[in-house]
N, C-alpha and C positions, 0 to 999 in steps of 0.2 A: 192133699196127697203129697207125699215126700218122694221126690225123684232124685236119684243120684246123678248129679250133673258133673261130677269130677271125672276127668280123663285118667285112664290108667297110664302107667309108665310106657307101656307098649304103644298106646295110642299117641302119646306125646312124641315119642321118638319117631314113630311112623309119619307123623305130621311134619316133623323137622326134616326127615328125609325127603318127603314130597316137596317141601319148600326149597330145599337145596337143589333138587332137580329143576324146579321152576327158575330159580336164580341162575343156574348155569345155562339154561336155555336162553334166558334174557340177555345175559352177558355175551353169550356167543353171537346172538343176533346183532347186538350193538357193535361188537368187534368186527363183524363181517361188513357192517354198513358204515364204518368210520372212514372218512377220507383223510383225516389228520393222523399221520403215523404216531405221534406221541399219545394221542387219545386212544388209538387202537392198541398200542402197547400197554397202556394203563388197564384197559379192559381185559387184555390177554393175561396180564398179571393177576387181576382179580379173578378171572375165570380159572386160572390154575389153582389159586388158593381155595376157591369154592369147590373145585373138583376134589381137592385133598380132603376138605371137610366132609364132603359127601361120601368119599371112600371110607373115612373113619366111622361115620354113622352107620353105613352099610355093614362094615365089618363088625361093629358092636351088635347090630341087630342079628347078624348071622350067628355070632357067638351065643346069643341068648335063644336062638332057635326061632326068632320072630320073622325072619326074612330068608326064605330058602328058594332061590330061583331055580326053575326047572333046567336041568342040563340039556343042552342041545344034542339032538341025535346026530351021529356021524353022517348019515345020509343027507340031512338038511344042511350041515356044514359044507359038505361037498357040493351040493346044489348051489348054495350061495356063492361059494368060491368060483364055480364054473360060470355062473351068471355074470359076476363082476369081471372075470378074466375076459369073457366074450365081449362085454361092453367096452373094456379098455382097448381090446384089439380093434373093434369097430371104430373107435374114436382115434385110433392111431397112437395110443399111449402104451401099448404092450409090446 
């Protein structure tokens, strides 16, 4: 039986985007947990570079019609804004 095991270009780029998301999550965690400022700064620099790469991949996928995130409804945006404003006030940050 001959199965096509090759990945399409869309599948490859989707995998790369998923990997970038995982990398940024990992670098963010490491940066948050560093006690040495120089090491934290290094992770923050890497994190910024990885976010830039992720944005470029995302943009390319959007251009090709392969990644179309759903637009948030105005009502949901207003609810989220209200929720976080209320939390900040309760914590004395607002």
